[in-house]
C-alpha positions in Angstrom: 0.0 0.0 0.0 1.9 3.0 -1.3 0.9 6.6 -0.2 0.8 9.2 -3.0 3.6 11.6 -2.9 1.2 14.4 -3.9 -1.9 13.6 -1.9 -1.5 12.1 1.6 -5.1 10.8 1.6 -4.6 8.7 -1.6 -3.2 5.3 -1.5 -2.1 2.8 -4.3 -2.6 -0.8 -3.7 0.1 -2.2 -5.9 -0.5 -5.7 -7.2 2.5 -5.7 -9.4 4.6 -7.3 -6.7 2.6 -10.5 -6.8 4.5 -13.6 -8.1 3.3 -13.4 -11.6 3.3 -9.6 -11.6 -0.4 -9.1 -11.3 -3.5 -9.6 -8.9 -4.4 -12.7 -10.9 -1.9 -14.6 -8.9 -4.2 -14.3 -5.8 -7.2 -16.1 -7.3 -5.4 -18.7 -9.3 -3.0 -19.7 -6.6 -6.1 -20.6 -4.6 -8.0 -22.3 -7.5 -5.0 -24.4 -8.6 -4.3 -25.4 -5.0 -7.8 -26.6 -4.6 -7.8 -28.2 -8.0 -4.8 -30.3 -6.9 -6.6 -31.1 -3.7 -9.5 -32.5 -5.6 -7.3 -34.5 -8.0 -8.0 -32.5 -11.2 -5.5 -33.2 -13.9 -6.4 -30.7 -16.7 -7.4 -27.0 -16.2 -8.5 -24.6 -19.0 -9.1 -21.0 -19.0 -10.0 -18.1 -21.3 -7.9 -15.1 -20.6 -7.5 -11.4 -21.6 -3.8 -12.0 -20.6 -2.7 -12.1 -17.1 -4.9 -14.9 -15.9 -3.1 -17.0 -18.4 0.3 -16.4 -16.9 -0.9 -17.0 -13.4 -2.7 -20.3 -14.3 0.4 -21.5 -16.2 2.6 -20.7 -13.3 0.7 -22.4 -10.6 -0.3 -25.3 -12.8 3.4 -26.0 -13.5 4.1 -25.9 -9.7 1.2 -28.2 -9.1 2.1 -30.5 -12.0 -1.3 -30.0 -13.6 -1.9 -29.6 -17.3 -3.0 -26.0 -18.3 -4.9 -25.3 -21.5 -5.1 -21.5 -22.2 -7.0 -19.5 -24.9 -6.1 -15.9 -25.4 -6.8 -13.2 -27.9 -4.1 -13.0 -30.5 -3.2 -9.4 -29.7 -2.6 -9.9 -25.9 0.6 -8.3 -24.3 3.4 -10.3 -25.6 4.6 -10.9 -22.0 1.5 -12.8 -21.2 2.0 -15.2 -24.1 5.8 -15.7 -23.4 5.2 -16.5 -19.7 2.4 -19.0 -20.5 4.6 -20.8 -23.0 7.6 -20.8 -20.8 5.6 -22.3 -17.9 4.7 -25.3 -20.2 1.1 -24.5 -20.8 -0.6 -25.3 -24.0 -1.6 -21.9 -25.6 -3.9 -21.1 -28.4 -4.2 -17.6 -29.8 -7.6 -16.7 -31.0 -8.6 -14.1 -33.5 -11.2 -12.5 -31.2 -11.9 -11.4 -27.7 -12.0 -13.2 -24.3 -15.7 -14.0 -25.0 -14.6 -16.0 -28.0 -12.0 -17.8 -26.0 -14.6 -18.6 -23.3 -16.9 -20.1 -26.0 -14.2 -22.4 -27.1 -13.5 -23.7 -23.6 -17.2 -24.2 -23.0 -17.7 -26.1 -26.2 -14.7 -28.3 -25.8 -14.2 -28.9 -22.1 -16.3 -32.1 -21.8 -14.8 -33.8 -24.7 -11.2 -32.8 -23.8 -11.7 -33.5 -19.9 -10.8 -29.9 -19.0 -12.0 -28.4 -15.7 -13.1 -24.7 -16.5 -11.4 -22.3 -14.1 -13.0 -19.2 -15.7 -14.0 -16.4 -13.3 -16.8 -17.3 -11.1 -17.4 -20.7 -12.7 -15.5 -22.2 -9.8 -15.7 -21.0 -6.1 -12.0 -20.5 -5.2 -10.7 -17.6 -7.4 -13.0 -15.2 -5.5 -11.7 -16.6 -2.2 -8.2 -15.9 -3.3 -9.1 -12.3 -4.6 -10.9 -11.4 -1.3 -7.4 -11.2 0.4 -7.2 -7.8 -1.3 -10.0 -6.7 0.9 -8.5 -8.0 4.1 -5.1 -6.5 3.3 -6.3 -2.9 2.4 -8.3 -2.8 5.7 -5.4 -4.1 7.8 -3.1 -1.7 6.1 -5.3 1.3 6.9 -5.4 0.4 10.7 -8.6 -1.7 10.4 -10.7 1.2 9.1 -12.4 1.4 5.7 -11.5 4.0 3.3 -14.1 6.4 1.8 -13.7 4.8 -1.6 -12.0 2.0 -3.5 -11.2 2.3 -7.3 -11.1 -1.0 -9.0 -10.3 -1.7 -12.6 -13.2 -3.9 -13.7 -12.8 -6.5 -16.5 -14.3 -9.6 -15.0 -14.8 -7.9 -11.7 -13.9 -10.8 -9.4 -11.7 -8.8 -7.3 -14.4 -6.3 -6.5 -16.8 -9.1 -5.6 -14.0 -10.7 -3.4 -13.4 -7.5 -1.6 -17.1 -7.0 -0.9 -17.2 -10.6 0.5 -14.2 -9.8 2.7 -15.8 -6.8 4.1 -18.8 -8.7 5.2 -16.6 -11.5 6.9 -14.6 -8.9 8.7 -17.7 -7.2 10.1 -19.0 -10.6 11.4 -15.6 -11.3 13.0 -15.5 -7.8 14.6 -12.1 -7.0 12.9 -13.1 -3.7 11.2 -13.9 -0.5 13.1 -17.6 0.5 12.8 -18.5 2.6 9.9 -19.9 2.6 6.4 -18.2 0.4 3.8 -16.2 2.1 1.1 -17.9 3.4 -2.1 -16.8 0.9 -4.7 -15.9 2.6 -8.0 -15.8 0.3 -11.0 -13.4 1.7 -13.7 -13.3 0.8 -17.4 -11.9 2.0 -20.6 -14.2 4.0 -22.8 -13.5 1.5 -25.5 -15.1 -1.3 -23.5 -17.5 -0.1 -20.8 -20.4 -2.4 -20.4 -20.6 -2.0 -16.7 -20.5 1.8 -16.9 -23.3 1.8 -19.6 -25.5 -0.6 -17.4 -24.9 1.5 -14.4 -25.7 4.8 -15.9 -28.9 3.4 -17.4 -29.8 1.7 -14.1 -29.8 -1.8 -15.6 -29.5 -5.0 -13.5 -27.2 -6.7 -16.1 -24.9 -5.6 -18.9 -25.4 -5.8 -22.7 -22.4 -7.3 -24.5 -20.1 -4.4 -25.7 -19.6 -4.3 -29.5 -16.3 -3.9 -31.2 -14.4 -3.7 -27.8 -11.0 -2.0 -28.2 -8.5 -0.6 -25.7 -4.9 -0.8 -25.0 -5.8 -1.6 -21.4 -6.0 -5.2 -22.3 -7.4 -6.6 -19.1 -10.5 -4.4 -19.4 -11.4 -5.7 -22.8 -14.2 -7.9 -21.5 -17.4 -7.3 -23.4 -19.6 -8.7 -20.8 -18.5 -9.7 -17.3 -19.9 -13.2 -16.2 -20.8 -11.7 -12.9 -22.2 -8.4 -14.2 -25.4 -8.5 -12.0 -23.3 -9.0 -8.8 -21.0 -6.1 -9.8 -23.9 -3.8 -10.4 -25.6 -4.8 -7.2 -22.3 -4.0 -5.2 -22.0 -0.6 -6.8 -25.6 0.3 -5.9 -25.3 -1.1 -2.2 -22.0 0.9 -1.7 -23.3 4.2 -3.2 -20.5 3.8 -5.6 -20.0 4.7 -9.3 -18.9 3.4 -12.6 -16.4 5.5 -14.7 -15.2 5.1 -18.3 -11.9 6.7 -19.3 -10.7 7.2 -22.9 -7.4 5.7 -23.9 -5.6 9.0 -24.3 -6.5 9.9 -20.6 -5.3 6.5 -19.4 -2.0 6.9 -21.2 -1.6 10.5 -19.8 -2.2 9.2 -16.2 0.2 6.4 -16.7 3.0 8.8 -17.9 2.0 11.2 -15.0 2.4 8.6 -12.3 5.6 7.3 -13.7 7.2 10.7 -13.7 5.9 12.2 -10.6 5.2 9.2 -8.3 7.9 6.8 -9.5 5.4 4.1 -10.2 5.0 2.3 -13.5 1.4 1.5 -13.6 -0.4 -1.1 -15.8 -2.9 0.5 -18.3 -5.7 -0.8 -16.1 -4.2 0.8 -13.0 -3.7 4.0 -15.0 -7.5 3.8 -15.9 -8.2 4.0 -12.2 -5.9 6.8 -11.5 -7.4 8.8 -14.3 -10.9 8.0 -13.1 -9.9 9.3 -9.6 -8.8 12.7 -11.1 -12.1 12.9 -12.9 -14.3 12.2 -9.8 -12.2 14.9 -8.0 -12.8 17.4 -10.8 -16.6 16.7 -10.9 -16.8 16.9 -7.1 -18.0 13.4 -6.4 -14.9 13.1 -4.3 -12.8 15.5 -2.3 -9.1 15.6 -2.1 -9.2 14.9 1.6 -11.2 11.7 1.3 -9.1 8.6 2.1 -9.2 6.6 -1.2 -7.5 3.4 -2.3 -6.7 2.9 -6.0 -5.9 -0.6 -7.3 -2.9 -1.0 -9.6 -3.7 -4.5 -10.8 -0.4 -5.3 -12.3 3.1 -4.1 -13.2 3.5 -1.9 -16.2 6.4 -4.0 -17.2 4.0 -6.7 -18.4 2.7 -4.3 -21.0 6.0 -2.9 -22.3 4.9 -3.6 -26.0 1.5 -2.0 -25.8 2.8 0.9 -23.8 5.7 1.5 -26.2 3.3 1.5 -29.1 0.8 3.9 -27.4 3.7 6.2 -26.5 5.3 6.0 -29.8 8.5 4.6 -28.5 10.8 2.3 -30.5 14.3 1.1 -29.9 16.7 3.7 -31.2 19.2 2.7 -33.8 22.8 2.8 -33.0 25.7 4.5 -34.9 
């Protein structure tokens, strides 16, 4: 939990220090551990990128086969790590929804167990540790708001579950729960659209496109749960254009010394937007999740910033 250098009330929960460089390690460490406990031999997952690397890593450690389906234009690091860990990787000309359809159609014939988000119970159990940690790191008090980059939204659901458990245990000081802020790219914002129209579920987003690869999820599987949590918490859903995401990424690198993931930069940009619109005040204690290290996106960030390897003389 890193305090901002410019705003003492603002904290960044940096998930880039996890073993596979992103928050996906939390849920898949638990899921693979339990898969091994139950004697499963073949696990399959559709992934927008980082879940693939996490599944491949923990499956290698558990000596379980991993079958991974990813869009062909995922960050290159995601593809390299999955292959290096020994997973079988198929690149699909499409989105994570297309990858999920392949897993669903083939899993019975192939003998795969599907570890997609919320199609098994343990990824959310791993993700809820984010909720326990942020409250512990703030002295067992809730912040006023939590900004969470929302693709599949499992971490948001896990944290909300953790808050309920801590209240039952008496571990958290009395007070209202944080306002949960779901953050998406304007190029793929099904949760934001549904929230703004007061819908209970999302319509699939057409022609999803953003360099924040982890947010390119046309329709979260748990959309109704996400929207319910936003409503209960008095939260919000915010969409940020890619140019503002890139600007926030550059700003935090230069002024805070933190190389955000594009998804994390979406959240920092959304925070600035809600401060500017008055929904939040600069004195409010806020936690922003940076869901992974920017180093896992060097190819996409370099392209977005127009950086190429200079020629030598």
